[in-house]
C-alpha positions as a printed NumPy array, in Angstrom:
array([[-37.832,  54.124,  29.062],
       [-38.51 ,  50.377,  28.934],
       [-38.321,  48.992,  25.425],
       [-40.157,  46.002,  24.006],
       [-39.708,  44.083,  20.788],
       [-43.273,  43.109,  19.978],
       [-45.865,  42.596,  17.269],
       [-48.011,  45.417,  15.87 ],
       [-51.117,  44.167,  14.088],
       [-52.054,  45.292,  10.626],
       [-54.22 ,  43.876,   7.872],
       [-57.953,  43.656,   7.647],
       [-60.534,  41.687,   9.571],
       [-59.659,  37.965,   9.706],
       [-56.547,  38.623,   7.551],
       [-53.886,  39.524,  10.128],
       [-50.441,  40.755,   9.223],
       [-47.963,  41.772,  11.899],
       [-44.956,  44.051,  11.983],
       [-42.161,  43.203,  14.416],
       [-41.31 ,  46.533,  16.035],
       [-39.159,  48.06 ,  18.745],
       [-41.44 ,  50.26 ,  20.843],
       [-41.725,  51.931,  24.198],
       [-43.725,  49.575,  26.411],
       [-46.133,  52.379,  27.353],
       [-47.312,  52.891,  23.762],
       [-50.408,  51.099,  22.406],
       [-50.017,  47.788,  20.584],
       [-50.655,  49.265,  17.129],
       [-49.506,  52.756,  18.048],
       [-46.238,  54.606,  17.893],
       [-43.036,  52.607,  17.585],
       [-39.354,  53.463,  17.246],
       [-38.274,  51.094,  14.479],
       [-39.754,  48.357,  12.314],
       [-37.574,  45.257,  12.6  ],
       [-39.44 ,  42.754,  10.454],
       [-42.747,  41.197,   9.473],
       [-44.769,  38.133,  10.463],
       [-47.514,  36.682,   8.256],
       [-49.423,  33.976,  10.175],
       [-51.474,  33.057,   7.097],
       [-48.455,  31.487,   5.387],
       [-47.518,  27.857,   6.01 ],
       [-45.252,  27.188,   8.981],
       [-42.449,  25.914,   6.756],
       [-42.628,  28.92 ,   4.418],
       [-39.522,  31.097,   4.737],
       [-41.559,  34.265,   4.174],
       [-43.66 ,  33.681,   7.301],
       [-41.179,  35.51 ,   9.563],
       [-38.654,  38.008,   8.208],
       [-36.428,  39.97 ,  10.601],
       [-33.464,  42.288,  10.377],
       [-31.36 ,  40.32 ,  12.881],
       [-28.642,  42.989,  13.14 ],
       [-31.141,  45.562,  14.364],
       [-32.818,  43.035,  16.653],
       [-29.405,  42.296,  18.211],
       [-28.841,  46.034,  18.635],
       [-32.134,  46.528,  20.486],
       [-31.521,  43.474,  22.647],
       [-28.116,  44.912,  23.583],
       [-29.863,  48.174,  24.515],
       [-32.042,  46.264,  26.988],
       [-35.205,  45.729,  24.958],
       [-37.265,  42.754,  26.121],
       [-38.974,  40.589,  23.483],
       [-42.544,  39.439,  24.031],
       [-43.261,  35.711,  24.293],
       [-44.123,  35.311,  20.598],
       [-41.129,  37.339,  19.383],
       [-38.861,  35.385,  21.748],
       [-40.014,  32.19 ,  20.022],
       [-39.146,  33.702,  16.635],
       [-35.695,  34.627,  17.934],
       [-35.183,  31.11 ,  19.292],
       [-36.094,  29.661,  15.889],
       [-33.634,  32.056,  14.217],
       [-30.882,  31.062,  16.66 ],
       [-30.491,  34.525,  18.201],
       [-31.554,  33.453,  21.699],
       [-31.121,  30.17 ,  23.515],
       [-34.251,  28.1  ,  23.984],
       [-35.964,  28.502,  27.316],
       [-37.807,  25.689,  28.985],
       [-41.473,  26.498,  29.331],
       [-43.495,  24.738,  31.964],
       [-47.246,  25.039,  32.267],
       [-48.322,  21.943,  34.204],
       [-51.945,  23.109,  34.471],
       [-52.393,  23.386,  30.696],
       [-53.244,  19.707,  30.257],
       [-55.433,  19.397,  33.354],
       [-59.121,  19.372,  32.43 ],
       [-61.416,  21.909,  34.03 ],
       [-64.233,  21.261,  36.494],
       [-66.975,  20.805,  33.872],
       [-64.803,  18.542,  31.707],
       [-64.121,  16.309,  34.72 ],
       [-67.866,  16.141,  35.419],
       [-68.602,  15.187,  31.794],
       [-65.889,  12.5  ,  31.854],
       [-67.269,  11.042,  35.103],
       [-70.815,  11.007,  33.681],
       [-69.605,   9.324,  30.514],
       [-67.684,   6.714,  32.507],
       [-70.738,   6.023,  34.685],
       [-72.931,   5.647,  31.59 ],
       [-70.444,   3.268,  29.96 ],
       [-70.235,   1.243,  33.193],
       [-74.03 ,   0.993,  33.378],
       [-74.192,  -0.131,  29.743],
       [-71.523,  -2.779,  30.353],
       [-73.415,  -4.129,  33.393],
       [-76.542,  -4.806,  31.335]])
């Protein structure tokens, strides 16, 4: 059984509230889980201490049992000092797409034509 430490969404439409849970990876996102480990409220300010609350002892237990945190939960654990920071590299994230390049070229051509007049 592969375990994940992940977020389970709750709350109403446009008012999300997440539970940090230990669950079997085959279960649905908001479905059955083994244990609730904490809560995450994205509507609170980033510097608010109530934004992410976790029971770190239980998180450590599940990590020692082989549970893998999702990307978002891993970031929470890094912020809490439970895991070491990993270097993330997405070199294509800042590269504009095909249409954006076309728009930039058209804008540059228009500006060049206006400067020539």
